[in-house]
N, C-alpha and C positions, 0 to 999 in steps of 0.2 A: 757178728759184726752189727753194730747199731748205726743207723743213719739218722740225720736230723735235717730237716728242711726249714728254711726261713723264707717267709713271704712278706711282701710289703705291698700295700695298695694305697691309692690316693683317691679318697672319696670326694665326690662333688660336695658342694655346700649343702645340698638337700640331703644327701646320704649321711653326711657328718651330723647334721641336725637330728635326723632320725636315730642314729646310733647313740648320740648323747642322751636323747629322751629315753630311749629303750634301756640303756645302762643305768640311768638315774632311777627309773622305775624298778628295775631289778634290784638295785642296791637298797632302795626303800623297802620293798617287799621282804627281802632277805633279812634285813635288820629288824623289821617289825615282827616277822615270824620268829626270829631267834629270841627276841625280847619276850614274846608271849610264851614260848616254850620254856624258857629259863624261869620266868616268873611262875608258871604253873608248877614247875618242879620244886622251886624253893618255898613256895607258899603251901602247896598241898601234897607234895611228893607224888605228883601225877605226871605221867608221860603223855605228851601230845603227839599223836601219830600223823601220818601223811593225810589221812582222810579228814581229820579235824583241822589241820593246817590248810588244806585245800578249801574247806568250807569257810574258814576265816578269811581267806583271800577273796572269795566270792562276796562275802559280806562287806569287806573293805571297798570293793569296787562299787558297791551300792551307796556308800557314804558320799555326801555332797563334796566334802573337802578332798576326797581321794578319787573323784570321778575321772580324773585325767589318766588313771590306770587303764581305762577302757580304750583309750585312743592308741595305745601302743600295741 
C-alpha cells in the first residue's frame, strides 16, 4: 500500500522573499550549468563532470554580475 501526504504552508513575506531569491538562483545555476555541459558536448565531444561543474559554479560566484549568488 502506498501513501501520499500533502502539506501546505503559509510563508511570511520575509520567507517568501527568501524562497523566491533562492529558487531564482537555483534556476539560473541549473540552466547555466546545463548550457555549459551541452555546449562542451556538441563542440568538443567532451563530458563535463561534477567536479568541473562545481568549479564553474565557484568561478561564477566570483564574477561581479553574478555576485548575488553568494547571498543565497
